[in-house]
Rosetta silent file (secondary structure, phi, psi, omega in degrees, C-alpha in Angstrom):
SEQUENCE: MERATTTSETAIPLRALRAAVVLHLAALLWEGSTAGQLVAFNTDALPLHYYGAFGTHVAAGLQAVSALWYWRRSGRAPGAPRLVLLVSLLALALGFAQAALGTYGLIQAHVPLALALTGVAVWSAVLAWRGR
SCORE:     score description
SCORE:     0.000 S_00000001
   1 L     0.000  133.954 -174.783   89.567   19.686   44.182 S_00000001
   2 L   -93.428  136.537 -177.668   85.882   19.940   43.913 S_00000001
   3 L   -81.353  147.238 -174.229   83.762   19.462   47.064 S_00000001
   4 L   -76.195  144.110 -179.148   81.116   16.906   47.194 S_00000001
   5 L   -91.789  154.714  178.624   77.495   18.156   47.215 S_00000001
   6 L  -104.353  159.508  178.115   74.917   17.119   49.737 S_00000001
   7 H   -55.974  -40.176 -174.515   71.365   16.053   49.188 S_00000001
   8 H   -67.674  -27.753 -178.226   70.122   19.307   50.947 S_00000001
   9 H   -77.133  -24.628 -179.626   72.082   21.443   48.394 S_00000001
  10 H  -102.851   -5.422 -176.347   70.200   19.779   45.516 S_00000001
  11 H   -57.006  -56.835 -176.910   66.854   19.367   47.141 S_00000001
  12 H   -66.394  -41.478  173.764   65.394   22.767   46.165 S_00000001
  13 H   -61.721  -36.915  178.722   66.722   22.904   42.639 S_00000001
  14 H   -65.175  -44.450  178.428   65.401   19.334   42.129 S_00000001
  15 H   -63.396  -34.482  173.651   61.958   20.304   43.389 S_00000001
  16 H   -69.137  -35.008  178.522   61.968   23.355   41.081 S_00000001
  17 H   -68.140  -46.461 -179.233   63.015   21.090   38.132 S_00000001
  18 H   -60.955  -45.351  178.281   60.142   18.698   38.950 S_00000001
  19 H   -57.912  -44.146 -174.749   57.615   21.557   39.182 S_00000001
  20 H   -68.805  -40.509 -178.247   58.831   23.011   35.849 S_00000001
  21 H   -60.629  -42.799  178.834   58.651   19.442   34.190 S_00000001
  22 H   -58.346  -54.282 -178.995   55.014   19.114   35.487 S_00000001
  23 H   -64.125  -32.990  179.779   54.118   22.451   34.091 S_00000001
  24 H   -64.906  -53.501 -176.256   55.782   21.778   30.753 S_00000001
  25 H   -57.976  -37.624  175.637   53.931   18.524   30.462 S_00000001
  26 H   -64.509  -42.012  178.454   50.616   20.277   31.371 S_00000001
  27 H   -64.380  -38.742  176.323   51.201   22.879   28.645 S_00000001
  28 H   -66.738  -37.513 -179.702   51.910   20.072   26.043 S_00000001
  29 H   -65.155  -44.075 -179.445   48.627   18.346   27.118 S_00000001
  30 H   -55.813  -48.453 -175.545   46.780   21.731   26.573 S_00000001
  31 H   -60.728  -36.733 -179.623   48.425   21.997   23.194 S_00000001
  32 H   -68.777  -46.283 -179.403   47.479   18.422   22.249 S_00000001
  33 H   -62.245  -46.294  178.166   43.905   18.966   23.305 S_00000001
  34 H   -68.247  -30.817  174.154   43.483   22.165   21.359 S_00000001
  35 H   -67.686  -31.794  173.588   45.213   20.634   18.310 S_00000001
  36 H   -64.154  -37.438  177.532   42.482   17.918   18.467 S_00000001
  37 H   -56.465  -49.723 -173.544   39.892   20.632   18.323 S_00000001
  38 H   -59.924  -48.491 -179.353   41.551   22.066   15.237 S_00000001
  39 H   -55.579  -36.256  172.475   41.630   18.694   13.619 S_00000001
  40 L   -78.665   13.476  176.196   37.883   18.427   14.213 S_00000001
  41 L    58.879   38.194  169.541   37.619   21.748   12.392 S_00000001
  42 L   -90.962   86.238  179.996   36.733   23.783   15.536 S_00000001
  43 H   -64.757  -11.877  175.795   38.437   27.031   14.440 S_00000001
  44 H   -68.131  -16.704  179.295   37.532   28.614   17.766 S_00000001
  45 H   -87.407   -5.938 -176.741   40.434   26.634   19.289 S_00000001
  46 H   -59.753  -46.647  176.799   42.944   28.297   17.047 S_00000001
  47 H   -69.889  -29.009 -178.618   43.766   31.301   19.433 S_00000001
  48 H   -70.191  -33.851 -177.756   43.857   28.853   22.387 S_00000001
  49 H   -79.660  -36.431 -177.373   46.406   26.692   20.523 S_00000001
  50 H   -66.206  -54.111 -178.951   48.391   29.666   19.211 S_00000001
  51 H   -68.553  -34.909  169.280   48.676   31.323   22.696 S_00000001
  52 H   -50.957  -34.391  178.118   49.196   28.013   24.338 S_00000001
  53 H   -64.527  -31.078  174.179   52.449   27.635   22.512 S_00000001
  54 H   -63.789  -40.338  178.661   53.776   30.805   24.196 S_00000001
  55 H   -66.804  -40.169  178.820   52.972   29.064   27.593 S_00000001
  56 H   -67.558  -39.658 -178.672   54.747   25.805   26.423 S_00000001
  57 H   -65.838  -37.624  177.543   57.885   27.840   25.457 S_00000001
  58 H   -69.402  -36.741  176.543   57.886   29.588   28.834 S_00000001
  59 H   -65.216  -42.991  171.819   57.435   26.265   30.585 S_00000001
  60 H   -58.595  -49.956  177.450   60.218   24.745   28.623 S_00000001
  61 H   -58.876  -42.914  173.071   62.467   27.636   29.416 S_00000001
  62 H   -56.895  -38.492 -178.089   61.757   27.325   33.046 S_00000001
  63 H   -74.406  -36.036  169.446   62.579   23.708   32.963 S_00000001
  64 H   -60.797  -42.230 -179.835   65.866   24.375   31.222 S_00000001
  65 H   -64.386  -57.496 -176.245   66.819   27.044   33.748 S_00000001
  66 H   -57.411  -36.850 -179.397   65.852   24.784   36.600 S_00000001
  67 H   -69.731  -34.433  173.562   67.735   21.786   35.132 S_00000001
  68 H   -67.547  -34.239  177.885   70.818   24.092   34.905 S_00000001
  69 H   -71.525  -38.517  174.419   70.532   25.099   38.437 S_00000001
  70 H   -58.095  -50.769 -178.832   70.126   21.414   39.507 S_00000001
  71 H   -59.879  -40.983 -178.503   73.197   20.481   37.461 S_00000001
  72 H   -68.834  -43.137 -178.642   75.192   23.311   38.804 S_00000001
  73 H   -79.407   -5.958  170.568   74.322   22.553   42.471 S_00000001
  74 L   -87.669    4.872  179.442   75.127   18.813   41.872 S_00000001
  75 L    89.338   12.884  179.100   78.678   19.796   41.290 S_00000001
  76 L    61.122   36.950 -178.354   78.439   19.855   37.448 S_00000001
  77 L   -85.681  149.259  176.932   78.706   16.084   37.513 S_00000001
  78 L   -67.509  166.559  178.108   78.098   13.671   34.715 S_00000001
  79 L   113.037 -158.010  179.756   75.123   11.394   35.104 S_00000001
  80 H   -49.626  -47.320  177.926   71.510   12.193   35.750 S_00000001
  81 H   -57.529  -45.929 -179.776   71.785   15.995   36.415 S_00000001
  82 H   -65.366  -41.450 -178.134   73.676   16.562   33.192 S_00000001
  83 H   -64.108  -42.119 -178.811   71.441   14.277   31.194 S_00000001
  84 H   -72.590  -26.213  171.530   68.265   16.008   32.301 S_00000001
  85 H   -66.032  -42.552 -179.087   69.848   19.370   31.429 S_00000001
  86 H   -68.369  -42.266  176.150   70.692   18.162   27.980 S_00000001
  87 H   -60.741  -35.314 -176.229   67.231   16.646   27.565 S_00000001
  88 H   -75.452  -35.101  177.456   65.546   19.800   28.795 S_00000001
  89 H   -71.830  -37.700  177.334   67.557   21.962   26.258 S_00000001
  90 H   -64.272  -35.728 -179.925   66.598   19.454   23.522 S_00000001
  91 H   -69.956  -38.567  176.879   62.916   19.807   24.472 S_00000001
  92 H   -62.520  -42.660 -178.180   63.279   23.626   24.406 S_00000001
  93 H   -62.701  -51.517 -177.461   64.910   23.513   20.964 S_00000001
  94 H   -60.022  -34.255 -179.429   62.284   21.011   19.546 S_00000001
  95 H   -61.126  -46.574 -176.925   59.423   23.220   20.866 S_00000001
  96 H   -64.209  -42.786 -177.837   60.695   26.225   18.901 S_00000001
  97 H   -63.763  -43.599 -172.726   61.296   24.073   15.726 S_00000001
  98 H   -70.376  -37.712  179.880   57.860   22.424   16.059 S_00000001
  99 H   -62.202  -49.086 -175.231   56.086   25.885   16.650 S_00000001
 100 H   -62.412  -41.683  177.564   57.867   27.266   13.533 S_00000001
 101 H   -64.556  -36.016 -178.798   56.691   24.437   11.373 S_00000001
 102 H   -77.357  -26.844  178.184   53.140   24.881   12.593 S_00000001
 103 H   -68.159  -40.051 -176.146   53.294   28.674   12.041 S_00000001
 104 L   -94.360    9.581  170.828   54.304   28.143    8.427 S_00000001
 105 L    76.199   25.875  173.935   51.744   25.492    7.752 S_00000001
 106 L   -95.493   70.455 -173.101   53.857   22.484    7.466 S_00000001
 107 H   -62.896  -32.647 -176.663   51.453   20.201    9.414 S_00000001
 108 H   -57.966  -27.673  176.487   52.943   17.080    7.876 S_00000001
 109 H  -101.766  -32.891 -178.954   56.084   17.819   10.027 S_00000001
 110 H   -57.805  -51.919 -176.676   54.422   19.818   12.807 S_00000001
 111 H   -63.293  -56.063  176.897   52.389   16.878   14.161 S_00000001
 112 H   -53.920  -40.821 -177.749   55.099   14.282   14.212 S_00000001
 113 H   -74.346  -18.507  170.324   57.553   16.667   15.836 S_00000001
 114 H   -68.771  -36.831 -178.957   54.908   17.361   18.538 S_00000001
 115 H   -73.789  -40.207  178.072   54.810   13.690   19.337 S_00000001
 116 H   -60.622  -45.033 -174.992   58.684   13.610   19.420 S_00000001
 117 H   -64.553  -42.350 -175.806   58.620   16.762   21.725 S_00000001
 118 H   -67.313  -40.408  175.743   56.107   15.064   24.052 S_00000001
 119 H   -64.554  -37.747  175.617   58.296   12.009   24.281 S_00000001
 120 H   -65.165  -40.636 -179.116   61.415   14.096   25.097 S_00000001
 121 H   -68.706  -35.703  175.320   59.415   15.933   27.782 S_00000001
 122 H   -66.385  -41.153  174.845   58.254   12.614   29.293 S_00000001
 123 H   -57.624  -46.367  175.825   61.884   11.477   29.246 S_00000001
 124 H   -57.812  -35.854  177.741   62.922   14.605   31.188 S_00000001
 125 H   -68.663  -43.818  179.921   60.214   13.820   33.738 S_00000001
 126 H   -58.997  -49.026  174.843   61.506   10.316   34.169 S_00000001
 127 H   -59.541  -42.681  175.941   64.991   11.740   34.629 S_00000001
 128 H   -62.326  -33.022 -175.880   63.806   14.418   37.204 S_00000001
 129 H   -85.645  -15.670  174.595   62.056   11.809   39.274 S_00000001
 130 H   -90.182   -9.598  176.948   65.092    9.482   39.240 S_00000001
 131 L   -69.624  152.495  175.712   67.296   12.386   40.492 S_00000001
 132 L  -123.956    0.000    0.000   68.425   12.452   44.044 S_00000001
């Protein structure tokens, strides 16, 4: 029989998840702003966009790890903790796919996937703030 978890057992992992989600969203905002500079033919923004992608991957990884921690502390229950974990893993995977498309010059797929990634990251933020 699995024991019930208390709010105090999930409070710290949930705070870590929320911090990671904010960091991930901030990194995506950075990437979007530097992408805008590239569209405006400001090639000085290319290294900022390129290295910003690494920060985005790190933030997405932190988000996935903290979502796993939150899910495990919540008793591995179905519902919001599991869903935020799955959405965080989806965001991590989309980020790598999206970056690969940008690296190999498939901008026609890179940009729409960036929008999808941003939507998934916002979805994870909504789930993180609905968690208890």
